[in-house]
C-alpha positions as CSV (number, residue, x, y, z in Angstrom):
1,X,-10.4,1.0,12.6
2,X,-10.0,-0.3,9.1
3,X,-6.3,-0.9,9.8
4,X,-7.2,-2.9,12.9
5,X,-9.6,-5.1,10.9
6,X,-6.9,-5.5,8.1
7,X,-4.3,-6.5,10.7
8,X,-6.8,-9.0,12.3
9,X,-7.5,-10.4,8.8
10,X,-3.8,-10.7,8.1
11,X,-3.3,-12.5,11.4
12,X,-6.0,-15.0,10.6
13,X,-4.6,-15.5,7.1
14,X,-1.1,-16.3,8.5
15,X,-2.6,-18.5,11.2
16,X,-4.6,-20.5,8.6
17,X,-1.4,-21.0,6.5
18,X,0.5,-22.4,9.6
19,X,-2.5,-24.7,10.3
20,X,-2.5,-25.9,6.7
21,X,1.2,-26.7,7.0
22,X,0.6,-28.5,10.3
23,X,-2.4,-30.5,9.1
24,X,-1.5,-31.3,5.5
25,X,2.1,-30.4,5.0
26,X,0.9,-27.8,2.5
27,X,3.9,-26.6,0.6
28,X,2.1,-23.7,-1.1
29,X,1.0,-22.4,2.3
30,X,4.6,-22.7,3.6
31,X,5.9,-21.0,0.5
32,X,3.6,-18.0,1.2
33,X,4.8,-17.9,4.8
34,X,8.4,-18.1,3.7
35,X,8.0,-15.4,1.1
36,X,6.4,-13.0,3.6
37,X,8.3,-13.8,6.8
38,X,11.9,-14.7,5.7
39,X,12.8,-11.0,4.8
40,X,11.2,-9.7,7.9
41,X,13.0,-12.2,10.1
42,X,16.3,-11.4,8.3
43,X,15.8,-7.7,9.0
44,X,15.1,-8.5,12.6
45,X,18.3,-10.5,12.8
46,X,20.3,-7.7,11.1
47,X,18.9,-5.1,13.5
48,X,20.1,-7.4,16.4
49,X,23.7,-7.0,15.2
50,X,24.2,-10.1,13.0
51,X,26.1,-10.1,9.8
52,X,24.3,-10.5,6.5
53,X,25.1,-14.2,6.1
54,X,24.3,-15.1,9.7
55,X,21.0,-13.2,9.5
56,X,20.1,-15.0,6.3
57,X,21.0,-18.3,7.8
58,X,19.0,-17.8,11.0
59,X,16.0,-16.5,9.0
60,X,16.0,-19.7,7.0
61,X,16.4,-21.8,10.2
62,X,13.5,-19.9,11.7
63,X,11.2,-20.8,8.8
64,X,12.4,-24.3,8.8
65,X,11.3,-24.6,12.4
66,X,8.0,-23.1,11.4
67,X,7.6,-26.0,9.0
68,X,8.7,-28.6,11.5
69,X,6.8,-27.3,14.5
70,X,3.6,-26.0,12.8
71,X,1.6,-28.5,14.8
72,X,2.6,-26.7,18.0
73,X,1.2,-23.4,16.9
74,X,-1.9,-22.5,19.0
75,X,-3.7,-19.4,17.6
76,X,-5.5,-19.0,20.9
77,X,-2.3,-18.2,22.8
78,X,-0.3,-16.1,20.2
79,X,-0.7,-14.6,16.8
80,X,1.2,-16.1,13.9
81,X,3.6,-13.2,13.6
82,X,4.4,-13.3,17.4
83,X,4.9,-17.0,17.3
84,X,7.3,-16.8,14.3
85,X,9.3,-14.0,15.8
86,X,9.5,-15.8,19.1
87,X,11.1,-18.7,17.3
88,X,13.5,-16.2,15.6
89,X,14.4,-14.5,18.9
90,X,15.1,-17.9,20.5
91,X,17.3,-18.9,17.7
92,X,19.2,-15.6,17.9
93,X,19.8,-16.2,21.6
94,X,20.9,-19.8,21.0
95,X,23.3,-18.6,18.3
96,X,24.7,-16.0,20.5
97,X,25.2,-18.5,23.3
98,X,26.8,-21.0,20.9
99,X,29.2,-18.4,19.6
100,X,30.2,-17.4,23.2
101,X,30.6,-21.0,24.2
102,X,32.7,-21.8,21.1
103,X,34.8,-18.7,21.8
104,X,33.7,-17.1,18.6
105,X,32.3,-14.0,20.2
106,X,34.4,-10.9,20.1
107,X,33.8,-7.6,21.9
108,X,32.0,-6.1,19.0
109,X,29.4,-9.0,19.0
110,X,28.8,-8.5,22.7
111,X,28.4,-4.8,22.3
112,X,26.0,-5.3,19.5
113,X,24.0,-7.7,21.7
114,X,23.5,-5.0,24.3
115,X,22.7,-2.3,21.8
116,X,19.7,-3.9,20.2
117,X,17.1,-1.3,19.4
118,X,14.1,-2.5,21.4
119,X,12.1,0.6,20.5
120,X,8.8,-0.3,18.9
121,X,8.8,0.1,15.1
122,X,6.4,2.5,13.3
123,X,3.8,-0.2,12.8
124,X,3.7,-1.0,16.6
125,X,3.5,2.7,17.4
126,X,0.6,3.1,15.0
127,X,-1.2,0.1,16.3
128,X,-0.8,1.4,19.9
129,X,-2.1,4.8,18.9
130,X,-5.1,3.3,17.1
131,X,-5.8,1.1,20.2
132,X,-5.7,4.1,22.4
133,X,-8.1,6.0,20.2
134,X,-10.5,3.0,20.3
135,X,-10.3,2.7,24.1
136,X,-10.8,6.4,24.6
137,X,-13.9,6.3,22.3
138,X,-15.2,3.3,24.1
139,X,-14.7,5.0,27.5
140,X,-17.0,7.8,26.4
141,X,-19.9,5.4,26.1
142,X,-19.7,4.4,29.7
143,X,-21.9,6.0,32.4
144,X,-20.1,8.7,34.5
145,X,-20.2,6.3,37.5
146,X,-18.6,3.4,35.6
147,X,-16.0,5.7,34.0
148,X,-15.0,7.2,37.4
149,X,-14.6,3.8,39.0
150,X,-12.5,2.6,36.1
151,X,-10.3,5.7,36.3
152,X,-9.7,5.3,40.0
153,X,-9.0,1.6,39.6
154,X,-6.8,1.6,36.5
155,X,-5.4,5.0,36.1
156,X,-4.9,6.0,39.7
157,X,-4.3,2.4,40.8
158,X,-6.7,2.6,43.8
159,X,-7.8,-0.5,45.7
160,X,-11.5,-1.3,45.5
161,X,-11.9,-0.5,49.2
162,X,-10.3,2.9,48.7
163,X,-12.6,3.6,45.7
164,X,-15.6,2.8,47.9
165,X,-14.4,5.3,50.5
166,X,-13.6,8.0,48.0
167,X,-16.9,7.7,46.2
168,X,-18.8,6.9,49.4
169,X,-20.5,3.9,47.9
170,X,-20.6,0.2,49.0
171,X,-17.7,-2.1,48.0
172,X,-20.1,-4.3,46.1
173,X,-21.2,-1.4,44.0
174,X,-17.6,-0.6,43.1
175,X,-17.0,-4.2,42.0
176,X,-20.3,-4.3,40.1
177,X,-19.6,-1.0,38.3
178,X,-16.1,-2.3,37.4
179,X,-17.4,-5.6,36.1
180,X,-20.2,-3.9,34.0
181,X,-17.7,-1.3,32.6
182,X,-15.2,-4.0,31.7
183,X,-17.8,-6.2,30.0
184,X,-19.1,-3.2,28.1
185,X,-15.5,-2.2,27.0
186,X,-14.8,-5.8,25.9
187,X,-17.9,-5.8,23.8
188,X,-17.2,-2.5,22.2
189,X,-13.5,-3.4,21.5
190,X,-14.4,-6.8,20.1
191,X,-12.5,-8.8,22.8
192,X,-13.8,-12.1,24.2
193,X,-15.3,-11.9,27.7
């Protein structure tokens, strides 16, 4: 739980720095963003099969676009890290297409493009595990009736009408229990309704 709050705090920190760049052209905020994200983006580029120099160039280009497009960042639609890595990914795709169009791509480059390790990293695995633990704990706070309706709907992928037949309750009761359970889970997990 502490890691989740730390991750959320970090996310707000990076978002506030991007907003400072957008609103005031804050060079110190941008320097902090650059110092933190440039090495991460470069590693991402290297893992996608780019040579050291190309990875470094695209990492710098990514952060340059962060500077130029900071006003387009919307923290309500994506976190700062996701936004920056989306820019990086798009630049990587563009670079690959340019290389292919210019005839600079050889077989090894193409093979590397299709051998990208898309497996989640250890941080993503840990975040997923922690989220699962939080959800399981939150589920235990629901009434048996609410939990059963949720299980049938989400885990067994039953339609609301089928749930009503299985549990021998009215369809409106199924929908009501689902709505109450989801609202309770959102509250417990700290998500907006």
